[in-house]
C-alpha positions in Angstrom: 0.0 0.0 0.0 2.7 2.5 1.0 4.6 1.8 -2.2 1.7 3.2 -4.2 0.6 5.8 -1.6 3.5 6.7 0.7 1.5 9.1 2.8 -1.5 6.8 3.4 -2.3 7.3 7.1 -3.6 3.8 7.9 -0.6 2.2 6.2 1.8 4.5 8.1 0.1 3.8 11.4 0.3 0.0 10.9 3.9 0.2 9.8 4.7 2.5 12.8 3.1 0.1 15.2 4.9 -2.9 13.8 8.2 -1.0 13.9 7.6 0.1 17.5 6.7 -3.5 18.5 10.1 -4.6 17.1 11.9 -1.8 18.8 13.0 -0.3 15.5 14.8 3.1 15.7 12.8 4.3 12.7 9.4 3.8 14.5 9.2 7.4 15.8 9.8 8.8 12.3 7.1 6.6 10.8 4.6 7.5 13.6 5.4 11.1 13.1 4.7 10.7 9.3 1.4 9.2 10.3 0.6 12.1 12.5 1.5 14.5 9.7 -0.7 12.7 7.2 -3.7 11.7 9.3 -6.9 13.7 9.1 -8.0 15.4 12.2 -10.0 13.0 14.4 -8.3 9.8 13.1 -8.8 7.2 15.8 -5.1 6.3 15.7 -3.8 9.7 16.7 -3.9 9.2 20.5 -2.1 5.9 20.2 0.6 7.3 18.0 1.1 10.3 20.3 1.3 8.1 23.3 4.0 6.0 21.7 6.0 9.1 20.7 5.6 10.7 24.1 4.9 8.2 26.9 4.7 11.1 29.4 1.4 12.2 27.9 
């Protein structure tokens, strides 16, 4: 999906979650790309933010 639509929010979220689960150092970049691409109110935004900033 991301090969055809690199800024597709759902694809970025799934990839970011998988990378975070594996402890990949690029997970934060991918989750930030998701936040930048996601429409306001996307249900994955709180989860992505909590992974990027656990203090929230």
